[in-house]
C-alpha positions as semicolon CSV with decimal commas, in nm:
position;residue;x (nm);y (nm);z (nm)
1;M;9,296;8,722;12,877
2;T;9,636;8,792;12,721
3;L;9,563;9,165;12,707
4;Q;9,469;9,165;13,076
5;L;9,789;8,979;13,163
6;K;10,007;9,220;12,965
7;L;9,828;9,515;13,120
8;E;9,900;9,379;13,469
9;E;10,266;9,327;13,382
10;Y;10,286;9,683;13,251
11;I;10,128;9,826;13,566
12;L;10,382;9,642;13,782
13;D;10,674;9,789;13,586
14;P;10,572;10,065;13,342
15;D;10,932;10,169;13,280
16;E;11,036;9,829;13,143
17;P;11,043;9,881;12,762
18;I;10,939;9,528;12,667
19;N;10,625;9,563;12,879
20;S;10,519;9,862;12,672
21;F;10,599;9,677;12,351
22;E;10,404;9,364;12,441
23;L;10,105;9,563;12,564
24;G;10,109;9,766;12,244
25;Y;10,115;9,448;12,038
26;E;9,810;9,310;12,219
27;Y;9,622;9,633;12,149
28;E;9,728;9,614;11,784
29;L;9,600;9,257;11,752
30;K;9,263;9,381;11,880
31;G;9,255;9,661;11,623
32;Q;9,304;9,936;11,880
33;Y;9,575;10,105;11,679
34;A;9,592;10,441;11,857
35;S;9,654;10,271;12,192
36;A;9,906;10,035;12,035
37;M;10,107;10,316;11,880
38;G;10,122;10,502;12,208
39;Y;10,286;10,206;12,378
40;Y;10,520;10,142;12,085
41;L;10,633;10,505;12,105
42;K;10,694;10,476;12,479
43;C;10,895;10,157;12,430
44;A;11,109;10,318;12,157
45;E;11,179;10,616;12,383
46;L;11,272;10,403;12,686
47;T;11,477;10,127;12,530
48;D;11,852;10,120;12,473
49;D;11,805;9,824;12,237
50;D;11,820;9,952;11,878
51;K;11,659;9,637;11,744
52;L;11,359;9,678;11,972
53;A;11,325;10,048;11,884
54;Y;11,346;9,954;11,516
55;E;11,068;9,699;11,559
56;C;10,852;9,952;11,743
57;L;10,873;10,185;11,443
58;L;10,781;9,908;11,200
59;R;10,489;9,807;11,418
60;K;10,372;10,169;11,415
61;A;10,401;10,163;11,035
62;Q;10,185;9,851;11,028
63;C;9,925;10,024;11,245
64;Y;9,919;10,329;11,018
65;N;9,874;10,093;10,721
66;E;9,544;9,985;10,874
67;L;9,414;10,342;10,889
68;P;9,289;10,555;10,598
69;D;9,509;10,829;10,452
70;R;9,809;10,763;10,673
71;Q;10,067;10,671;10,409
72;A;10,294;10,964;10,494
73;H;10,314;10,834;10,852
74;V;10,395;10,485;10,723
75;R;10,682;10,629;10,523
76;N;10,815;10,839;10,811
77;C;10,817;10,543;11,052
78;C;11,007;10,331;10,802
79;L;11,262;10,604;10,732
80;L;11,328;10,644;11,104
81;A;11,369;10,266;11,132
82;V;11,623;10,269;10,847
83;A;11,817;10,539;11,030
84;I;11,839;10,319;11,340
85;L;11,938;9,991;11,172
86;P;12,028;10,049;10,805
87;G;12,161;9,695;10,770
88;R;11,825;9,523;10,823
89;P;11,592;9,447;10,529
90;E;11,240;9,481;10,671
91;A;11,204;9,861;10,656
92;Y;11,332;9,870;10,298
93;H;11,064;9,622;10,198
94;L;10,789;9,824;10,365
95;L;10,915;10,139;10,191
96;S;10,915;9,966;9,853
97;V;10,558;9,842;9,911
98;H;10,455;10,189;10,028
99;Y;10,575;10,350;9,705
100;E;10,418;10,070;9,501
101;K;10,079;10,149;9,658
102;I;10,099;10,513;9,553
103;G;10,241;10,439;9,208
104;L;10,589;10,587;9,252
105;W;10,771;10,307;9,076
106;H;11,123;10,448;9,061
107;E;11,115;10,498;9,438
108;S;10,974;10,148;9,489
109;Y;11,252;10,006;9,272
110;S;11,524;10,205;9,447
111;W;11,429;10,098;9,799
112;A;11,402;9,733;9,694
113;V;11,751;9,743;9,543
114;I;11,905;9,937;9,833
115;G;11,763;9,682;10,077
116;Q;11,934;9,402;9,892
117;R;12,267;9,585;9,882
118;L;12,275;9,688;10,248
119;N;12,123;9,385;10,418
120;G;12,381;9,252;10,661
121;I;12,182;9,050;10,914
122;A;12,270;8,693;10,991
123;K;12,033;8,420;10,876
124;G;11,774;8,356;11,145
125;D;11,814;8,702;11,302
126;T;11,442;8,770;11,317
127;L;11,230;9,023;11,503
128;N;10,989;8,943;11,785
129;T;10,682;8,984;11,563
130;H;10,585;8,946;11,198
131;V;10,624;9,276;11,011
132;N;10,505;9,163;10,668
133;F;10,848;9,022;10,584
134;P;10,826;8,649;10,503
135;G;11,181;8,632;10,373
136;F;11,460;8,814;10,190
137;F;11,306;8,708;9,857
138;V;11,042;8,981;9,890
139;L;11,304;9,245;9,802
140;P;11,398;9,102;9,461
141;F;11,026;9,039;9,407
142;Q;10,955;9,409;9,463
143;E;11,244;9,491;9,232
144;A;11,096;9,272;8,957
145;V;10,752;9,433;8,988
146;A;10,893;9,785;8,978
147;L;11,122;9,706;8,684
148;W;10,818;9,630;8,471
149;W;10,646;9,954;8,563
150;I;10,948;10,169;8,483
151;G;10,972;10,011;8,139
152;R;11,259;9,764;8,185
153;F;11,052;9,470;8,065
154;D;11,325;9,217;7,983
155;E;11,496;9,272;8,318
156;S;11,164;9,229;8,497
157;R;11,090;8,896;8,329
158;A;11,444;8,775;8,393
159;K;11,418;8,866;8,761
160;F;11,088;8,678;8,800
161;H;11,240;8,369;8,637
162;E;11,544;8,399;8,864
163;L;11,313;8,408;9,166
164;K;11,119;8,106;9,041
165;K;11,440;7,904;9,013
166;S;11,581;8,021;9,346
167;G;11,399;7,767;9,562
168;E;11,360;8,034;9,832
169;L;10,995;8,135;9,779
170;N;10,715;8,040;10,013
171;D;10,391;7,907;9,863
172;E;10,223;8,247;9,847
173;Y;10,508;8,415;9,664
174;A;10,562;8,117;9,435
175;G;10,206;8,184;9,319
176;H;10,267;8,558;9,283
177;V;10,581;8,497;9,079
178;Q;10,410;8,249;8,846
179;W;10,114;8,485;8,801
180;N;10,347;8,764;8,696
181;I;10,544;8,541;8,461
182;D;10,226;8,423;8,289
183;N;10,095;8,776;8,245
184;L;10,421;8,935;8,138
185;E;10,485;8,664;7,882
186;G;10,143;8,703;7,724
187;R;9,934;8,435;7,893
188;D;9,608;8,500;8,075
189;A;9,702;8,393;8,428
190;D;9,361;8,478;8,574
191;L;9,178;8,239;8,341
192;M;9,464;7,987;8,344
193;V;9,453;7,971;7,963
194;K;9,822;7,934;7,907
195;D;9,825;7,963;7,528
196;K;9,605;8,270;7,494
197;A;9,830;8,538;7,350
198;I;9,822;8,893;7,476
199;T;10,055;9,094;7,257
200;N;9,952;9,441;7,369
201;K;10,155;9,549;7,674
202;E;9,878;9,793;7,769
203;E;9,637;9,502;7,809
204;I;9,881;9,328;8,043
205;I;9,915;9,645;8,249
206;K;9,536;9,674;8,272
207;K;9,520;9,319;8,409
208;I;9,783;9,395;8,675
209;L;9,598;9,709;8,779
210;A;9,270;9,519;8,799
211;K;9,424;9,254;9,022
212;Q;9,583;9,517;9,246
213;G;9,245;9,685;9,285
214;A;9,075;9,356;9,369
215;D;9,337;9,276;9,634
216;K;9,296;9,608;9,818
């Protein structure tokens, strides 16, 4: 019903950018990603609102994330979004996650840190839709994960503890942070056996890889 309504609104005024955006979003929700991206592209081309164009690019990145072998397109959409609004944090987070997925840890680390340095949006300045950005805390979280993988173990553990104490995490990320702390400090987080020592760093890395594979 909502799709039909948005389609009717678009037909009445196809040159209104927000109509293209909202129709694209309805198609995306239904898993029709090619149609969605076409309308996001049209909205981005029509609008004079940089924030809306930025969101169109991130929505396209989200669509590409749902398709196989489209990671280069995800990256390109995010880079274009950064060029439009370099002060917003969402695109930096998606870039950090993108590089995490393909195992380029220095790049993942760099984008997470850059996002924290350049973020200049006011609190509560959100986008129209959810673009996999639950809060600013996801950037230091990405930094902490990448720090471990590039061999800066003490800094990684310290960053996770800092996040735990921050009081800013949602329930999901509070769990992610605790899981990482338990594993990185030599406790088997998956079995919840807190005193089981794991002294070999390679074993900890194997556990993280196994969990990443199970989550995909």
